[in-house]
C-alpha positions, 0 to 999 in steps of 0.5 A: 284403125282398130274397129273396137275403138269408140267412135271408129265406126263413125270415123270410117263412115265419115272417111269412106272412099278416101285413099290414104294420103300416103298413096299420093306421096309414094307415087310421087317419089317413085317417078323415074329421074329421067322424066321430062320436065313438062311431064314432071310439071304436069304431075306436080300440078295434078298432085296439088289439085288433088290435095286441094280437092281432098282437103275439106274431106280430110278436115272433116275426118279430123273433126270427127276424130276430135269429137269422138276422142272428146265424147261428153256426157249429156250434162257436159253438153248442156254445160258447154252449150250457149244460151238458147241453143238446141241440143239433139239428144241421140237415141239410147240411154243417157245418165241422169240426173241432169240440171239445166241452168240456162235457156235451152231446148233438148229434143230427143231422137226416137229412143232417147232416154234420160235415166236417173239413178233412183235418187232425187230428181232426174231432170231439174229445170232451174232456168226460164225458157227451157224446152224438153221435147220427145224424151223418155225420163225415168228413175227418180228417187222415192222421197215424198219429203224431197219432192223427187220427180222425173222432171222438176221445174222451177223456171218460168215459161218451160215447155214440156212436150211429147215426153214420157215420164215413168218409173218415178215418184212425181211425173212433172213437178212445177214449183213457183212457176208461171207460163209453163206449157205441159203438152201431150205427155204420157205419165205413168206412176211407179207401182212396184218396188225393187226387192230391198231391205231399205224402207221406201221413205225415211221414217216409214215402218216398212219391215225388211222382211216384207216381200211385197213389192207393191208401192201403195197409192198413198206412197206414190207421187202425182202425175202433174203437181203444181204448187204456188203457180200462175198461168200454166197450160196443161193439155193433152196428157195421159196420166195413169197409176199415180197417187193423184193425176193432176194436183193443184195447190195455191195455183191460179189462172191456169187451164187444164184441157183434153187430158185423160186421167185414170187409175189414180186416187183423185184424177184431179186434186185441187185446193186453194186455187182460184180462177182456173178452167178445166175443159174436155178432160176425162177422169175415169176408173179413179177413186174420185174423178175430181175433188175441188176444195176451198177455191172460187171462180172456176169453170168446169166445162165439158168434162167426163167423170165416168166409172169412178167406182168403189165403196165411197168413190165420187165423180165430182166433189165440190167442197167449200168452193164458190162463184164457179160454173159447172157446165155440160159435164158427163157424170155417169156410173160413179158411186156418187155422181155430184157432191156439194157441201158448203158451196155458195153462189155456183151455177150448175148448168146442162150436166148429165148426172146419170146411172150413178148409185147416188146421183146428187149428194147435197150437204149443209150450208150450201146457199145461192146455187142455181141448178138448171137444164141438168139431167138427173136420170137413171140413178139408183138413189137420185139425191141424198140430202142427209136431212140438210136444208136445201131451200137456199138454192134455186132448182130452176132459173128463169122458169127452166128447171131440170130433168128428173125420173118421173112418171108424171109429165103433164105439159099441156102447153107443149113448151117442154116444161112440166106443168106441176113441180117435181119433188125428189124425196130422200127417204133413206138419207145417210143410212145408205152409207152405213147400211149399203144393203138398203139399196135393195129397197130402192125400187120396192113398192113401198118406196115407190108409193112414198115417192108418188105421194110426195110428188103430189103433196109434201110429206111432213118430216121428209127431206126433199128437193123441189124443182118448180119447173121440171123438164120433159124429155122433149124440152131440148128438141122443142127449144131448138125448133123454136130457135130455128123458127125465130131465126127464120122469121128474123131473116125474112 
């Protein structure tokens, strides 16, 4: 058989070491007619036994030949598979787009890639209970109006695990989906375009003479996009160079855990979604770590919003969001650490807001928020209120306030709580937004004098936050010691 024929290498491996059948027949015909009857009977029996022994191997060769002769595309294998079947996708590039309309599991061997033709969606999951695992998926279209994506899911209970989505508009797009699990994937947004005379998207004004192949951030898609979803789990993903890392819209009761999002516009862009939890994620080097807007009943716990820098970059924005808990987050080295505006009845507990240009920006119409055990230290401008009334929120809960930069720590009873209130003065207000040079005055002797005076007596006409029970640097150690002594006494 010609070695250049498709599948011949596989066929040779399957039939390796088998003698051609003609060897046996020619040997039988060449026997002399003078052979004794008992010898002839013995030879016929041996030939029959040999044929029976070789039959399974001959059938295997034939089966391999049939499979190779009828080799199919990945889409044809999907269409031919029975529901709930497992398809192992071989190493190499498989042509997309593909559509899955029945419950199936696709498992990629190392090096398996599904590559689209730069139009539309690459993989469309249109059935419930579909699993994609270990695949590289690339080459979607770039039409934002068509929701082009590497993986587009409309079926419930999908599992997408250990996949790579790249060179596409959106990475993973979930539309009206419940019970999906998006686990340990790597999603890299498309940042460049091939040289072309066509516009990126219908209706754009890109010139055919424009040789810049950069795909600007607002023309990119999102890493993981959810719209009108319920009860999904997003865990352990790495997302970079997308427009927004994770996007929520009208999506409720979902969990986002242990993800790393960097080099995006918003690490988390979140609107009109209730009852969701965000825990132990890292948002770094984005224009904004997270923007949470028009939502309620959330938990934001144990996340890191760090090094989100730029002229107006933020660590965490809370806008018109209520009845939520922001707890034990690290918000550091951002242009603005934590921003609150028109937010009510939230609990802000045990966060570290440190080394930001502005530590806390607290806007108007925010009432009933409770701040306790937070650390606001090392910020160039500790607070910005913009002359807003901040008296509607509590800056201490059950006699426990927050830690501030202060030179006055009078703690005569050694309980870790300063014996006099702390007033944090916003001297420059919104002027620092339009005149960044004003930052050079932050540590000037005049400003320090005003802060010193404001801590001892309220200066009329100056906007400030008053914490009635500020914490010393030893508060947490003292509390831990007291808890240990109480536990020891109870055990006796």
